[in-house]
C-alpha positions in Angstrom: -176.2 -20.4 22.3 -178.8 -22.3 20.2 -182.5 -21.3 21.2 -183.6 -24.9 21.4 -180.8 -25.8 23.7 -181.6 -22.8 25.8 -185.2 -23.8 26.0 -184.3 -27.3 27.1 -182.0 -26.0 29.8 -184.8 -23.7 31.1 -187.3 -26.6 31.1 -185.0 -28.8 33.1 -184.4 -26.0 35.5 -188.1 -25.5 35.9 -188.6 -29.2 36.6 -185.9 -29.2 39.3 -187.4 -26.2 40.9 -190.8 -27.9 40.9 -189.5 -30.9 42.7 -187.8 -28.7 45.3 -191.0 -26.8 45.8 -192.9 -30.1 46.2 -190.3 -31.3 48.7 -190.4 -28.2 50.7 -194.1 -27.8 50.8 -194.7 -31.2 52.3 -198.4 -30.6 53.0 -199.6 -30.4 49.4 -200.2 -33.4 47.4 -197.7 -34.6 45.0 -200.2 -34.5 42.1 -201.0 -30.8 42.5 -197.4 -29.9 42.9 -196.5 -31.8 39.7 -199.2 -30.0 37.8 -198.0 -26.7 39.0 -194.5 -27.5 38.1 -195.4 -28.6 34.6 -197.3 -25.3 34.1 -194.4 -23.3 35.2 -192.0 -25.3 33.0 -194.2 -24.8 30.0 -194.5 -21.0 30.6 -190.7 -20.8 31.0 -190.2 -22.8 27.8 -192.6 -20.6 25.8 -190.9 -17.5 27.1 -187.4 -18.9 26.2 -188.7 -19.7 22.6 -189.9 -16.2 22.2 -186.5 -14.8 23.4 -184.7 -17.1 21.1 -186.7 -16.1 18.0 -186.2 -12.4 18.9 -182.5 -12.9 19.3 -182.3 -14.7 15.9 -184.1 -11.9 14.1 -181.8 -9.4 15.7 -178.7 -11.3 14.6 -180.0 -11.5 11.0 -180.6 -7.7 10.9 -177.0 -7.1 12.2 -175.6 -9.4 9.6 -177.4 -7.6 6.8 -176.3 -4.2 8.1 -172.7 -5.4 8.2 -172.9 -6.7 4.6 -174.3 -3.4 3.4 -171.5 -1.5 5.2 -168.8 -3.6 3.7 -170.4 -3.2 0.3 -170.4 0.6 0.6 -166.8 0.6 1.8 -165.7 -1.5 -1.2 -167.6 0.8 -3.6 -165.8 3.8 -2.0 -162.4 2.2 -2.4 -163.1 1.3 -6.0 -164.2 4.9 -6.8 -161.0 6.2 -5.1 -158.8 3.8 -7.1 -160.5 4.8 -10.3 -159.9 8.5 -9.6 -156.3 7.8 -9.0 -155.9 5.9 -12.2 -157.5 8.7 -14.1 -155.1 11.2 -12.5 -152.1 9.0 -13.4 -153.2 8.8 -17.0 -153.5 12.6 -17.2 -150.0 13.0 -15.7 -148.5 10.4 -18.1 -150.0 12.2 -21.1 -148.5 15.5 -19.8 -145.1 13.9 -19.4 -145.2 12.5 -22.9 -146.0 15.9 -24.3 -143.0 17.4 -22.3 -140.6 14.7 -23.5 -141.6 15.3 -27.1 -140.9 19.1 -26.7 -137.5 18.4 -25.1 -136.5 16.0 -27.9 -137.3 18.8 -30.4 -135.1 21.2 -28.5 -132.2 18.7 -28.3 -132.4 18.1 -32.0 -132.3 21.8 -32.7 -129.2 22.3 -30.4 -127.4 19.3 -32.0 -127.8 21.0 -35.4 -126.4 24.3 -33.9 -123.4 22.5 -32.4 -122.6 20.8 -35.7 -122.5 24.2 -37.3 -120.3 25.7 -34.6 -117.9 22.7 -34.7 -117.3 23.4 -38.4 -116.5 27.0 -37.7 -114.1 26.1 -34.8 -112.1 23.7 -37.0 -111.7 26.4 -39.6 -110.5 28.9 -37.0 -108.1 26.4 -35.4 -106.5 25.7 -38.8 -106.0 29.4 -39.4 -104.6 29.9 -35.8 -102.1 27.0 -36.3 -100.9 28.6 -39.5 -100.4 31.9 -37.8 -98.6 30.3 -34.8 -96.2 28.5 -37.1 -95.2 31.8 -38.7 -94.7 33.4 -35.3 -92.6 30.5 -34.0 -90.3 30.8 -37.0 -89.8 34.5 -36.2 -89.2 33.7 -32.5 -86.6 31.1 -33.3 -84.7 33.5 -35.5 -84.8 36.1 -32.7 -83.5 33.6 -30.1 -80.6 32.7 -32.3 -79.7 36.4 -32.6 -80.0 36.8 -28.7 -77.9 33.7 -28.1 -75.1 35.0 -30.4 -75.2 38.4 -28.6 -75.0 36.7 -25.2 -72.1 34.5 -26.2 -70.3 37.6 -27.5 -70.9 39.5 -24.3 -69.8 36.5 -22.2 -66.6 36.2 -24.1 -66.0 40.0 -23.6 -66.6 39.7 -19.8 -64.3 36.7 -19.5 -61.5 38.6 -21.3 -62.1 41.7 -19.1 -62.3 39.9 -15.7 -59.9 37.1 -16.4 -62.5 34.6 -15.0 -64.4 31.8 -16.6 -68.1 31.5 -16.4 -67.9 28.7 -13.7 -65.5 30.7 -11.6 -67.7 33.8 -11.8 -70.8 31.8 -10.8 -68.9 30.2 -7.9 -67.7 33.6 -6.7 -71.3 35.0 -6.8 -72.7 32.0 -5.0 -70.1 32.2 -2.3 -70.8 35.8 -1.7 -74.5 35.2 -1.5 -74.1 32.3 0.9 -71.9 34.4 3.2 -74.3 37.3 3.1 -77.2 34.9 3.9 -75.3 33.4 6.8 -74.5 36.8 8.3 -78.1 37.9 7.9 -79.4 34.6 9.4 -77.0 34.9 12.4 -78.0 38.5 13.0 -81.7 37.5 12.8 -81.2 34.7 15.2 -79.4 37.0 17.6 -82.1 39.6 17.4 -84.8 37.0 18.1 -82.8 35.4 20.9 -82.2 38.8 22.5 -85.9 39.8 22.3 -86.9 36.4 23.7 -84.4 36.7 26.5 -85.5 40.1 27.5 -89.2 39.3 27.6 -88.6 35.9 29.2 -86.2 37.3 31.8 -88.7 40.0 32.8 -91.5 37.6 33.3 -89.3 35.0 35.0 -87.9 37.6 37.4 -91.4 38.8 38.3 -92.6 35.3 39.0 -89.5 34.2 40.9 -89.3 37.4 43.0 -92.9 37.1 43.9 -92.4 33.5 44.9 -89.3 34.3 47.0 -91.0 37.2 48.7 -94.0 35.1 49.7 -91.9 32.2 51.1 -89.0 34.1 52.6 -88.3 31.3 55.1 -85.4 31.3 57.5 -82.2 29.5 56.6 -80.6 27.0 59.0 -77.4 25.2 58.2 -77.1 21.7 59.7 -74.0 20.9 61.8 -72.3 17.6 62.4 -72.0 17.9 66.1 -74.4 18.2 69.1 -73.5 19.5 72.5 -75.1 17.9 75.6 -74.8 19.9 78.8 -74.1 17.9 82.0 -74.6 18.8 85.7 -71.0 18.3 86.8 -67.7 16.8 85.7 -68.3 13.8 87.8 -70.9 12.7 85.3 -68.2 12.5 82.7 -66.5 9.7 84.6 -69.8 7.8 84.9 -70.4 8.1 81.2 -66.9 6.8 80.4 -67.3 3.9 82.9 -64.8 1.5 84.3 -61.9 1.1 81.7 -64.2 3.0 79.2 -66.8 0.2 78.9 -69.7 2.6 79.1 -68.5 4.9 76.3 -67.6 2.0 74.1 -71.1 0.5 74.6 -72.7 3.9 73.9 -70.8 4.4 70.6 -71.4 0.9 69.5 -75.2 1.2 70.1 -75.6 4.6 68.5 -73.0 4.5 65.7 -71.6 8.0 66.6 -68.5 9.4 68.4 -68.8 10.7 71.9 -66.2 13.3 72.7 -65.4 14.0 76.3 -62.7 16.6 76.7 -61.8 19.4 79.1 -64.8 21.5 78.1 -66.6 22.2 81.4 -70.0 20.7 81.9 -70.5 19.6 78.3 -70.2 16.5 76.2 -69.9 16.6 72.4 -71.7 14.1 70.1 -70.1 14.0 66.7 -71.5 12.2 63.6 -72.7 12.9 60.0 -76.0 10.9 60.4 -78.4 13.4 62.0 -80.8 10.7 63.0 -78.2 8.7 64.9 -76.9 11.9 66.4 -80.4 12.8 67.7 -80.8 9.3 69.0 -77.6 9.6 70.9 -78.4 13.0 72.3 -81.8 12.0 73.7 -80.5 8.6 75.0 -77.6 10.3 76.8 -79.9 12.9 78.4 -82.2 10.1 79.7 -79.3 8.0 81.0 -78.0 11.0 82.9 -81.5 11.7 84.4 -81.9 8.1 85.3 -78.4 7.8 86.8 -78.1 4.1 85.9 -75.3 4.0 83.3 -74.0 0.6 82.3 -73.8 -1.3 79.0 -77.1 -3.2 79.3 -79.0 -0.1 80.3 -77.4 1.9 77.5 -78.5 -0.6 74.9 -82.1 -0.7 76.3 -82.4 3.1 76.3 -80.9 3.6 72.9 -83.2 1.0 71.4 -86.3 2.6 73.0 -85.3 6.1 71.9 -84.7 4.9 68.3 -88.2 3.4 68.1 -89.8 6.6 69.5 -88.0 8.7 66.9 -89.0 6.3 64.1 -92.7 6.8 65.2 -92.1 10.6 65.3 -90.9 10.5 61.7 -94.5 9.7 60.6 -95.9 12.7 62.6 -93.2 14.9 61.1 -94.2 13.8 57.6 -97.9 14.3 58.3 -97.1 17.9 59.6 -95.2 18.7 56.4 -98.1 17.5 54.3 -100.6 19.5 56.3 -98.4 22.6 56.0 -98.5 22.4 52.2 -102.2 21.3 52.1 -101.3 17.9 50.4 -103.6 14.8 51.0 -103.8 11.1 50.1 -100.1 10.3 50.3 -99.1 6.6 50.8 -98.1 5.9 54.5 -94.7 4.6 53.4 -94.1 7.7 51.5 -95.1 9.8 54.5 -92.4 7.9 56.5 -89.8 8.8 53.9 -90.9 12.5 54.0 -90.4 12.4 57.8 -86.9 11.0 57.4 -86.0 14.2 55.5 -85.9 15.9 58.8 -82.6 14.1 59.6 -81.0 14.6 56.2 -79.1 17.5 54.8 -77.8 18.7 51.4 -74.7 20.9 51.4 -75.5 21.6 55.1 -79.1 22.6 54.3 -81.9 20.7 56.1 -83.6 18.5 53.5 -87.1 18.7 54.9 -87.1 22.5 55.2 -85.6 22.7 51.7 -88.3 20.4 50.3 -91.1 22.3 51.9 -89.7 25.6 50.6 -89.4 24.1 47.1 -93.0 23.0 47.3 -94.1 26.5 48.2 -92.1 28.1 45.4 -93.3 25.6 42.8 -96.9 26.1 43.9 -96.7 29.9 43.7 -95.1 29.9 40.3 -97.6 27.3 39.0 -100.4 29.6 40.2 -98.9 32.5 38.3 -98.7 30.4 35.1 -102.1 28.9 35.4 -100.9 25.3 36.1 -102.0 22.7 38.6 -100.9 24.1 42.0 -101.4 20.9 43.9 -99.3 18.8 41.5 -96.5 21.4 41.7 -96.5 21.5 45.5 -96.5 17.7 45.7 -93.7 17.4 43.2 -91.7 20.0 45.0 -92.0 18.3 48.3 -91.1 14.9 46.9 -88.3 16.0 44.6 -85.4 15.0 46.9 -87.1 11.9 48.5 -84.6 9.7 46.8 -81.9 11.0 49.3 -83.7 9.1 52.1 -83.5 5.7 50.3 -81.3 3.1 51.8 -77.6 4.0 51.2 -76.9 0.5 50.0 -79.0 1.1 46.8 -76.9 2.7 44.1 -78.0 5.4 41.7 -78.6 9.1 41.4 -81.1 10.3 44.1 -83.4 11.8 41.4 -83.9 8.4 39.7 -84.2 6.7 43.1 -86.9 9.2 44.1 -88.6 8.6 40.7 -88.8 4.9 41.3 -90.0 5.4 44.8 -92.9 7.7 43.8 -93.8 5.4 40.9 -93.9 2.5 43.4 -96.4 4.3 45.6 -98.7 5.3 42.7 -98.0 9.0 42.4 -99.2 11.0 39.4 -97.0 10.4 36.3 -96.2 14.2 36.0 -94.9 14.1 39.6 -92.8 11.0 38.9 -91.3 12.7 35.9 -90.6 15.9 37.8 -88.8 14.0 40.6 -86.7 12.1 38.1 -85.9 15.1 35.8 -85.0 17.9 38.3 -81.3 17.2 37.7 -81.8 16.4 34.0 -81.3 12.7 34.5 -84.3 12.1 32.2 -86.2 14.3 29.8 -88.8 16.7 31.2 -92.4 16.0 30.1 -94.3 18.9 31.5 -94.0 22.5 32.8 -94.3 21.2 36.3 -90.9 19.5 36.0 -89.4 22.8 34.9 -90.9 24.7 37.9 -89.6 22.1 40.3 -86.1 22.4 38.9 -86.3 26.2 39.1 -87.7 26.1 42.7 -84.9 23.7 43.7 -82.3 26.1 42.3 -83.8 29.1 44.0 -84.0 27.4 47.4 -80.4 26.2 47.2 -78.9 29.4 45.7 -79.9 31.7 48.5 -76.9 33.3 50.3 -75.9 31.1 53.2 -78.4 28.3 52.4 -75.7 25.8 51.5 -72.1 25.2 52.2 -69.4 22.9 50.7 -65.9 21.9 51.7 -63.0 24.0 50.6 -61.5 21.1 48.6 -64.8 20.6 46.6 -65.1 24.4 46.1 -61.6 24.6 44.6 -62.1 21.6 42.4 -65.4 23.1 41.1 -63.7 26.4 40.2 -60.8 24.6 38.4 -63.3 22.5 36.4 -65.2 25.6 35.5 -62.2 27.4 34.1 -61.0 24.2 32.3 -64.3 23.9 30.5 -64.2 27.5 29.3 -60.5 27.4 28.3 -61.1 24.3 26.1 -63.0 26.4 23.5 -61.1 27.6 20.4 -60.4 31.4 20.5 -60.5 31.7 24.3 -57.4 33.4 25.8 -58.2 33.7 29.6 -60.9 32.6 32.0 -61.8 33.9 35.5 -64.2 32.2 37.9 -65.7 34.9 40.2 -68.6 35.4 42.6 -67.7 32.1 44.5 -68.0 30.1 41.3 -71.5 31.5 40.3 -70.0 33.5 37.4 -67.2 32.9 34.9 -65.8 35.6 32.6 -64.2 34.4 29.3 -61.8 36.6 27.3 -61.7 35.8 23.6 -59.4 36.8 20.6 -61.2 39.7 18.9 -59.4 39.2 15.6 -60.6 35.6 15.3 -64.1 35.7 16.9 -66.7 38.2 15.9 -69.7 39.3 18.0 -72.1 36.7 16.6 -69.6 33.9 17.2 -69.1 35.2 20.7 -72.8 34.7 21.5 -72.5 31.2 20.2 -69.5 30.4 22.4 -71.3 31.7 25.5 -74.2 29.4 24.8 -71.9 26.4 24.1 -70.0 26.9 27.4 -73.2 27.1 29.4 -74.5 23.9 27.8 -71.3 22.1 28.5 -71.2 23.3 32.1 -74.8 22.0 32.6 -73.8 18.6 31.1 -70.6 18.0 32.9 -70.8 19.7 36.4 -72.9 19.5 39.5 -73.4 22.7 41.4 -76.1 24.5 43.5 -78.0 27.4 41.9 -76.9 28.7 38.5 -73.6 29.9 36.8 -73.5 33.0 34.7 -71.2 32.9 31.6 -69.9 36.2 30.4 -67.9 36.3 27.1 -65.8 39.5 26.6 -64.5 40.5 23.2 -62.3 43.6 23.4 -60.0 45.1 20.7 -57.6 47.9 21.4 -55.7 49.9 18.8 -52.4 51.6 19.6 -50.3 54.2 17.7 -47.1 56.0 18.8 -46.4 59.6 17.8 -42.7 60.3 17.4 
């Protein structure tokens, strides 16, 4: 702030203070108070002028010091720049001297190169002259060799009675046949080694898996026997003019057989769920004692709903047994329905749980995902529980069902590929197929009708007989092995191996069968002589 303005402000302030003092004093006269106020204002003004002059001198000194400081800094920067310029000038002079030296060296080398180039041209001309002489010598030698070869070729043609093309073709044919024989032998050796090593490892894994599961086998029947208290109950079940038994069969969809068997009624039907519904409903009706069409329909409907609810608990128990979690509720219901399905007489739920265990154990041995293998094994036959009105192979139906309920893509593929309906995309699918075959191939695990059994054996022998060179076929071991006799004069050992593989592939593509079928090709030659 300007010192004069500051002094004026201080004076005004002093005046104001004087008036206040005069007002507060009250008893002193106004003249004396005014005089005192003027003295105080004057002293304050003088003091402010002194402070302003001192402050002005101080600012002038600071400004001079700042100017001197900036001047020294500018001189220092100028000296530094001058030193840098001098250094750059020295460096430039050195570089110029170096460039002059290099130019001198380059000129010297150019003169040397010109001299060498002249020497090289002279040497090249002498080498070309020498090469021309040698080429003429070589051409004359080649003519001599060609005439000798033509003469030898003519002699060979006269001796062998074959032209050059015929001899070449003969040699090529022999080489091709030898190469084919060697390749076939090599393929056989590699295949045999691979089979031996793979068979040993597969047998170890499969045997360990079977030993660790070793579950009981139960074959499903198509009838259930319900014991009754006395033969009088049979009459009540039949009802007046058979109305009760007709109502019962209509409500349950099964056949009720009441014959001379003492104290027993037979329930017959292929649908295990309906058969179980009928059995429970009949037992409740006999306990209640009220048996008439209306009561029959009421009890059957109630039992059917209870069993439907029980299916969910059955599915959850199967999942808990295998340690599987996070399965869609609708899929759990389908798993529970497996309890009342069968495949070749084998209970489907027990079979699926066993396949899950087997696939999990083998996956663990091979270092694969055990949970995915178990899950795929349990769900592989879920397509058999789909509504019977929907057409298609059960593997593809199961694949669509698992895809619908967001199962892992590897599980979806394993379910759809376990009967080779689609291509397998992972080792998990192979393990599920192997586990399915193991579970179904156990002795006594499955059964089939005599008619289907005979047809399968006939089809097996027809496939094997259709191959060229096959004389006889024999299906043995209940259709699990087929032995093929071939003509030894027409089929050699290598071709016999190929026929065995071709028969196995065709059986896989055209037949459906539980387990696996072994193909044995027998090539036997017998020589006879008679001494007279």
